[in-house]
C-alpha positions as CSV (number, residue, x, y, z in Angstrom):
1,T,-6.1,59.0,-30.8
2,N,-7.2,55.7,-29.4
3,V,-6.7,55.5,-25.4
4,F,-8.9,52.4,-25.0
5,P,-5.6,50.1,-24.6
6,S,-3.8,52.5,-22.4
7,T,-7.1,52.7,-20.2
8,C,-7.2,49.1,-20.0
9,A,-3.7,48.9,-18.8
10,S,-4.3,51.2,-16.1
11,F,-7.2,49.5,-14.9
12,S,-5.5,46.3,-14.8
13,F,-2.4,47.5,-13.1
14,F,-4.7,49.3,-10.4
15,F,-6.8,46.1,-10.0
16,F,-3.9,43.7,-9.3
17,T,-1.9,46.4,-7.2
18,V,-5.2,46.2,-4.9
19,V,-5.3,42.6,-4.9
20,D,-1.5,42.3,-4.2
21,Q,-1.8,44.8,-1.2
22,L,-4.3,42.4,0.6
23,P,-3.0,41.2,4.0
24,P,-1.1,38.0,3.7
25,E,-3.3,36.3,6.2
26,E,-6.3,37.6,4.5
27,K,-4.6,36.0,1.4
28,L,-4.1,32.8,3.0
29,T,-7.6,32.4,4.3
30,K,-9.1,33.0,0.7
31,T,-6.6,30.7,-0.9
32,L,-7.7,27.9,1.3
33,E,-11.3,28.7,0.8
34,K,-10.7,28.1,-3.0
35,A,-8.8,25.3,-2.4
36,A,-11.6,23.8,-0.4
37,Y,-14.1,24.6,-3.1
38,Y,-12.1,23.0,-5.8
39,R,-11.5,19.8,-3.8
40,K,-15.2,19.5,-3.1
41,K,-15.6,19.7,-7.1
42,K,-13.0,17.0,-7.5
43,N,-10.9,19.5,-9.6
44,G,-7.6,18.4,-8.5
45,D,-5.5,20.6,-10.7
46,Y,-6.9,24.0,-9.3
47,C,-7.1,22.5,-5.9
48,I,-3.3,21.5,-6.2
49,Y,-2.4,25.3,-7.4
50,M,-4.3,26.8,-4.5
51,L,-2.6,24.6,-1.8
52,V,0.6,25.3,-3.3
53,R,0.0,28.9,-2.8
54,A,-1.1,28.4,0.5
55,S,2.0,26.5,1.4
56,T,4.0,29.6,0.1
57,L,2.1,32.2,1.9
58,C,2.5,30.1,5.1
59,S,6.4,30.3,4.5
60,L,6.4,33.8,4.1
61,L,4.1,34.6,7.1
62,D,6.3,32.3,8.9
63,Q,9.4,34.5,8.1
64,R,7.7,37.8,8.5
65,S,6.4,37.1,12.3
66,D,7.2,35.5,15.4
67,R,4.3,33.5,15.3
68,Q,4.7,29.8,13.9
69,Y,2.9,28.5,11.0
70,S,4.4,25.1,10.7
71,T,1.5,23.3,11.8
72,R,-0.9,24.8,9.2
73,R,1.9,24.2,6.6
74,A,1.8,20.8,7.8
75,N,-2.0,20.6,7.2
76,I,-1.7,21.9,3.7
77,H,0.8,19.2,2.7
78,A,-1.6,16.6,4.2
79,Q,-4.3,18.1,2.2
80,L,-1.9,17.8,-0.9
81,A,-1.1,14.5,-0.1
82,E,-4.7,13.6,0.1
83,V,-5.8,15.3,-3.2
84,Y,-2.9,13.8,-5.2
85,L,-4.1,10.2,-3.9
86,Q,-7.9,10.6,-3.9
87,V,-8.4,12.7,-6.8
88,Q,-5.5,12.4,-8.9
89,G,-4.2,8.8,-8.3
90,F,-0.7,9.8,-7.8
91,P,0.6,7.8,-4.8
92,R,4.5,8.8,-5.4
93,Q,3.4,12.4,-5.1
94,A,1.0,11.7,-2.1
95,E,4.2,10.0,-0.4
96,D,6.4,13.0,-0.7
97,H,3.7,15.5,0.4
98,S,2.9,13.2,3.3
99,K,6.6,12.8,4.5
100,K,6.8,16.8,4.1
101,S,3.9,17.3,6.1
102,L,5.4,15.2,9.1
103,S,8.6,17.1,9.0
104,F,6.8,20.3,10.0
105,L,5.4,18.8,13.0
106,P,6.8,18.5,16.4
107,P,8.0,14.9,17.4
108,E,5.1,12.9,18.9
109,S,6.3,12.7,22.3
110,A,6.9,16.5,22.5
111,E,4.1,18.6,23.9
112,Y,2.4,20.9,21.7
113,S,1.9,24.6,22.9
114,G,-1.1,26.3,21.6
115,A,0.5,29.7,22.2
116,S,2.4,29.3,18.9
117,S,-0.4,29.4,16.6
118,P,-1.7,32.7,15.2
119,D,-5.2,31.9,15.6
120,D,-6.1,29.1,18.1
121,D,-9.5,28.7,16.7
122,N,-8.4,27.8,13.0
123,Q,-5.2,26.2,13.7
124,P,-5.3,22.4,13.2
125,S,-4.1,20.2,16.1
126,P,-0.8,18.5,15.5
127,E,-2.4,15.1,16.5
128,G,-5.0,15.4,13.8
129,V,-2.4,16.5,11.0
130,R,-0.4,13.8,12.2
131,M,-3.0,11.3,11.8
132,T,-4.2,12.4,8.4
133,A,-0.5,12.6,7.1
134,L,0.2,9.0,8.2
135,L,-3.3,7.9,6.7
136,W,-2.3,9.1,3.3
137,L,1.2,8.0,3.5
138,G,0.1,4.5,4.4
139,K,-2.6,4.4,1.5
140,A,0.2,5.6,-0.8
141,F,2.2,2.6,0.2
142,V,-0.5,0.2,-0.4
143,M,-1.1,1.4,-3.8
144,Q,2.6,1.0,-4.7
145,K,2.6,-2.3,-3.1
146,K,4.9,-1.4,-0.3
147,F,3.1,-3.7,2.0
148,S,5.6,-3.7,5.0
149,A,5.8,0.0,5.1
150,A,2.3,0.5,4.6
151,D,1.6,-1.6,7.7
152,R,4.0,0.1,10.0
153,T,2.7,3.5,8.8
154,L,-1.0,2.7,9.4
155,T,-0.4,1.4,12.8
156,Q,1.1,4.5,13.7
157,A,-1.9,6.3,12.3
158,V,-4.4,4.2,14.4
159,R,-2.2,5.3,17.4
160,A,-2.3,8.9,16.5
161,Q,-6.0,8.6,15.6
162,R,-6.7,7.2,19.3
163,L,-4.5,10.0,20.9
164,C,-6.3,12.7,19.0
165,M,-9.9,11.0,20.0
166,Q,-8.4,11.4,23.8
167,S,-7.6,15.0,23.5
168,T,-10.8,16.2,21.5
169,G,-13.3,13.7,22.7
170,S,-14.4,13.0,19.2
171,C,-13.9,10.8,16.3
172,D,-14.0,11.0,12.7
173,V,-15.6,8.0,11.4
174,D,-14.8,8.4,7.8
175,L,-11.1,8.7,8.2
176,L,-11.2,5.7,10.6
177,V,-13.1,3.4,8.1
178,L,-10.5,4.6,5.4
179,M,-7.5,3.9,7.9
180,E,-8.9,0.4,8.6
181,I,-9.6,-0.7,5.1
182,A,-6.1,0.5,4.1
183,R,-4.5,-1.6,7.1
184,S,-6.4,-4.7,6.0
185,K,-5.1,-4.3,2.5
186,A,-1.8,-4.0,3.6
187,R,-2.0,-7.2,5.9
188,C,-3.5,-8.9,2.7
189,G,-0.5,-8.0,0.8
190,L,1.5,-9.5,3.2
191,K,-0.6,-12.6,3.1
192,R,-1.6,-12.3,6.7
193,N,-5.4,-12.6,5.6
194,D,-6.5,-13.6,9.2
195,E,-5.0,-10.5,10.7
196,A,-6.6,-8.4,8.1
197,L,-10.0,-10.0,9.2
198,E,-9.4,-9.3,12.8
199,V,-8.5,-5.4,11.9
200,L,-11.9,-5.4,10.2
201,S,-13.9,-6.9,13.1
202,E,-12.3,-4.5,15.5
203,A,-12.9,-1.7,13.3
204,L,-16.7,-2.9,12.8
205,T,-17.0,-3.1,16.6
206,R,-15.7,0.3,17.0
207,C,-17.8,1.9,14.3
208,Q,-20.9,0.4,15.5
209,E,-20.6,2.1,18.9
210,L,-20.1,5.5,17.1
211,V,-22.6,5.4,14.4
212,E,-26.3,4.2,13.4
213,K,-26.7,0.3,12.6
214,N,-27.6,0.9,9.0
215,D,-24.8,3.8,8.5
216,P,-23.3,3.5,4.9
217,R,-19.8,3.5,6.3
218,L,-20.4,0.3,7.9
219,A,-20.9,-0.9,4.3
220,D,-17.5,-0.3,3.1
221,L,-16.3,-2.4,5.9
222,H,-18.5,-5.3,5.2
223,I,-17.4,-5.1,1.5
224,Q,-13.7,-5.3,2.2
225,Y,-14.3,-8.4,4.7
226,G,-16.2,-10.0,1.6
227,Y,-13.2,-9.1,-0.7
228,I,-10.6,-11.0,1.6
229,E,-13.1,-13.8,2.2
230,H,-13.4,-14.2,-1.5
231,E,-9.7,-14.3,-2.1
232,R,-9.6,-17.0,0.7
233,Q,-12.1,-18.9,-1.6
234,N,-14.4,-19.0,1.4
235,F,-17.7,-17.9,-0.9
236,S,-20.2,-18.4,1.8
237,A,-18.5,-16.0,4.0
238,A,-18.2,-13.4,1.2
239,L,-21.5,-13.5,0.2
240,K,-23.2,-13.2,3.8
241,A,-20.7,-9.9,3.9
242,Y,-21.8,-8.6,0.7
243,R,-25.5,-9.2,1.6
244,T,-24.9,-7.2,4.8
245,A,-23.6,-4.5,2.9
246,H,-26.3,-4.6,0.3
247,G,-28.8,-4.6,2.7
248,I,-27.4,-1.4,4.8
249,L,-27.2,0.5,1.3
250,R,-30.8,-0.7,0.3
251,S,-32.2,0.5,3.5
252,R,-30.9,3.9,3.5
253,G,-31.7,4.3,-0.5
254,W,-28.2,5.4,-0.4
255,K,-26.5,6.2,-3.9
256,S,-27.8,3.6,-6.2
257,L,-24.4,3.2,-8.0
258,R,-22.8,2.1,-4.7
259,L,-25.9,-0.3,-4.5
260,A,-25.1,-1.6,-8.3
261,D,-21.5,-2.2,-7.4
262,C,-22.6,-4.2,-4.2
263,S,-25.0,-6.1,-6.5
264,L,-22.1,-6.7,-9.0
265,L,-20.2,-8.4,-6.3
266,I,-23.1,-10.5,-5.0
267,A,-23.4,-11.7,-8.5
268,Q,-19.6,-12.5,-9.2
269,T,-19.9,-14.7,-5.8
270,L,-23.0,-16.2,-6.6
271,I,-21.4,-17.3,-10.0
272,E,-18.7,-19.2,-8.1
273,Q,-21.3,-21.3,-6.7
274,Q,-23.1,-24.0,-8.5
275,G,-27.0,-23.7,-8.7
276,S,-27.1,-20.0,-8.1
277,E,-27.5,-18.6,-11.5
278,E,-30.9,-17.3,-11.3
279,D,-30.0,-15.1,-8.4
280,A,-26.8,-13.9,-9.9
281,E,-28.5,-13.1,-13.1
282,S,-31.1,-11.1,-11.1
283,H,-28.3,-9.0,-9.3
284,L,-26.5,-8.3,-12.7
285,R,-29.5,-6.9,-14.4
286,N,-30.3,-4.8,-11.2
287,A,-26.8,-3.4,-11.6
288,L,-26.7,-3.1,-15.2
289,A,-29.8,-0.8,-15.0
290,A,-28.5,1.3,-12.5
291,C,-25.4,1.9,-14.1
292,E,-27.1,2.7,-17.7
293,R,-29.3,5.2,-16.1
294,H,-26.1,6.9,-14.4
295,Y,-23.5,6.4,-17.2
296,G,-25.4,5.6,-20.3
297,S,-24.5,2.6,-22.4
298,S,-21.4,3.7,-23.7
299,H,-19.3,3.6,-20.7
300,A,-16.7,0.7,-19.2
301,K,-19.0,0.0,-16.1
302,P,-22.1,-0.9,-18.0
303,I,-20.0,-2.9,-20.6
304,Q,-18.3,-4.9,-18.0
305,I,-21.6,-5.8,-16.4
306,Q,-22.9,-7.0,-19.6
307,E,-19.9,-9.0,-20.3
308,E,-20.5,-10.7,-17.0
309,L,-24.1,-11.4,-17.8
310,C,-23.0,-12.9,-21.3
311,R,-20.6,-15.2,-19.4
312,L,-23.4,-16.4,-17.2
313,L,-25.7,-16.7,-20.3
314,V,-23.1,-19.0,-22.0
315,R,-22.8,-20.9,-18.7
316,T,-26.8,-21.9,-18.5
317,E,-26.6,-22.5,-22.3
318,R,-28.3,-19.7,-23.7
319,Q,-25.8,-18.9,-26.3
320,Q,-28.3,-17.3,-28.7
321,D,-29.1,-14.5,-26.0
322,A,-25.4,-14.2,-25.3
323,L,-24.9,-13.6,-29.0
324,S,-27.7,-10.9,-28.9
325,L,-26.2,-9.1,-26.2
326,L,-22.7,-9.1,-27.4
327,Q,-23.8,-7.7,-30.8
328,V,-25.3,-5.0,-28.8
329,V,-22.2,-4.5,-26.6
330,L,-19.7,-4.6,-29.8
331,P,-20.6,-0.8,-31.0
332,H,-20.6,0.6,-27.4
333,K,-17.1,-0.7,-27.0
334,E,-15.8,0.7,-30.3
335,V,-17.2,4.1,-28.9
336,T,-15.8,3.7,-25.5
337,F,-12.2,2.0,-26.2
338,G,-11.9,2.8,-29.9
339,E,-12.2,0.5,-32.9
340,I,-8.8,-0.9,-32.6
341,S,-8.4,-1.9,-29.1
342,E,-8.0,-5.0,-26.9
343,E,-11.2,-4.8,-25.6
344,V,-12.8,-4.8,-28.7
345,A,-10.8,-7.7,-30.1
346,A,-11.6,-9.5,-26.8
347,T,-15.4,-9.3,-27.8
348,H,-14.8,-10.7,-31.4
349,K,-12.8,-13.4,-29.9
350,F,-16.1,-14.2,-27.6
351,I,-18.6,-13.9,-30.4
352,G,-16.4,-16.2,-32.3
353,T,-15.9,-18.7,-29.6
354,I,-19.7,-19.0,-29.2
355,L,-20.5,-19.3,-32.8
356,L,-17.6,-21.9,-33.0
357,S,-19.4,-24.1,-30.2
358,E,-22.6,-23.8,-32.0
359,G,-21.0,-25.1,-35.2
360,N,-21.3,-21.9,-37.3
361,L,-17.7,-22.0,-38.5
362,Q,-17.8,-19.3,-41.4
363,K,-19.3,-16.7,-38.9
364,A,-16.6,-17.9,-36.4
365,M,-14.0,-17.5,-38.7
366,N,-14.8,-14.0,-39.3
367,H,-14.7,-12.8,-35.8
368,L,-12.0,-14.8,-34.8
369,R,-9.8,-13.3,-37.8
370,K,-11.1,-9.8,-36.9
371,S,-9.9,-10.5,-33.2
372,F,-6.6,-12.0,-34.4
373,D,-6.0,-8.7,-36.3
374,L,-7.0,-6.6,-33.6
375,F,-4.6,-8.2,-31.3
376,V,-1.6,-8.1,-33.6
377,D,-2.2,-4.4,-33.9
378,T,-2.6,-3.8,-30.1
379,V,-0.5,-6.3,-28.3
380,G,1.7,-7.8,-31.2
381,T,2.3,-11.0,-32.9
382,L,4.3,-12.4,-29.8
383,H,1.6,-12.0,-27.2
384,P,0.4,-15.6,-25.9
385,T,-3.3,-14.5,-27.0
386,T,-2.2,-13.7,-30.6
387,K,-0.2,-16.8,-30.8
388,K,-3.4,-18.9,-29.8
389,L,-5.6,-17.2,-31.9
390,E,-3.4,-17.5,-34.7
391,Q,-3.4,-21.4,-34.2
392,T,-7.1,-21.4,-34.1
393,V,-7.7,-19.5,-37.0
394,T,-5.4,-21.6,-39.0
395,M,-7.0,-24.9,-37.5
396,L,-10.4,-23.4,-38.7
397,K,-9.2,-22.4,-42.3
398,R,-8.0,-25.9,-42.8
399,S,-11.5,-27.2,-41.4
400,L,-13.4,-24.9,-43.9
401,Q,-11.4,-26.0,-46.8
402,A,-11.4,-29.7,-45.8
403,R,-15.1,-29.5,-45.4
404,G,-16.2,-27.8,-48.9
405,P,-19.1,-25.5,-49.6
406,H,-21.8,-27.7,-49.4
407,Q,-21.1,-29.8,-46.4
408,P,-23.2,-29.5,-43.3
409,Q,-21.9,-27.6,-40.4
410,S,-20.9,-29.9,-37.1
411,R,-21.7,-28.6,-33.5
412,F,-18.6,-28.4,-31.5
413,K,-18.9,-29.6,-28.2
414,T,-16.3,-27.7,-26.5
415,V,-15.3,-23.9,-26.5
416,F,-11.7,-23.2,-26.9
């Protein structure tokens, strides 16, 4: 007889019985270690699974013993909120777990007794957990455009951060930067840009006291400062902030992709100013080279930079260079977004527009007709872009019919 299946079944039963008989405290420790590993690897699904298991174990331990595990459960739910928000991009779930984390903590005015923890060395402080839970709750509100709630929550997070700093004597600069950037976004959402700039200025002053002058975390604050100034149409101040961030990142040689993003921001701001096209093109080409090295050509980021470069080439009356680059971009867009997509339709429209401005009516007609068909397939016939293209294609078709096959093509002066 074949005894192999029964042997395997016995081995499996023995193995899982041994694992299940581990002490709950040891299970909790191992589960949290696995969660930290998956969180570091940006594997959100497995990290969430492990954190949910850890929360269940904490609940079980809380029922079995006199020791309180509520602060640890609060910390686990704060970590769940972070993973849902930062890794998965789900603000609604992050909001739920942040609120649940806060529900496990004692009131802010209540004194915390360390005797209630099973292991004082490993037990997170209630002040620190409250700070992180309020941070992720505030960021979740910002992502959901609930700016009033976000501003209130993040103001509480700043107060909790200061209390935590007083009790521990140390400050987590990473969390501080995230907190102040989120608070400035909330103020911007409330149309209080001046207050948002004040928040960032105070954050820069605080962080400069805690870290080196060229610490990369300061670049994040300068970039957010530049965003706000750009929104206010204050391009010179935005450019100054972006250049400061670029100098910090370049001095550290820190992550060329971050440097590429900063170069793109500088280029986009320079394009808004007349007479800075050459400097803008240099920054765009540097950003493009860095992104292509990291992502390859068939990726949304280098495609975005190439399109910015094409628009700059058209602005500087180098239409042929722009057409050559767009012909290179088009197959990469088809690979990245699919042959039937709005992005591919927009590229055909861009090519057709340039050809039309050059007076090459037949080729312009081919690309604009292709763009129209793709927009019909993706956004429908009632979309404003589709309607406008239909009018242009109809007008161009009539022009070709009236001109006849042997009449010379005239150069159009404007681009529709």
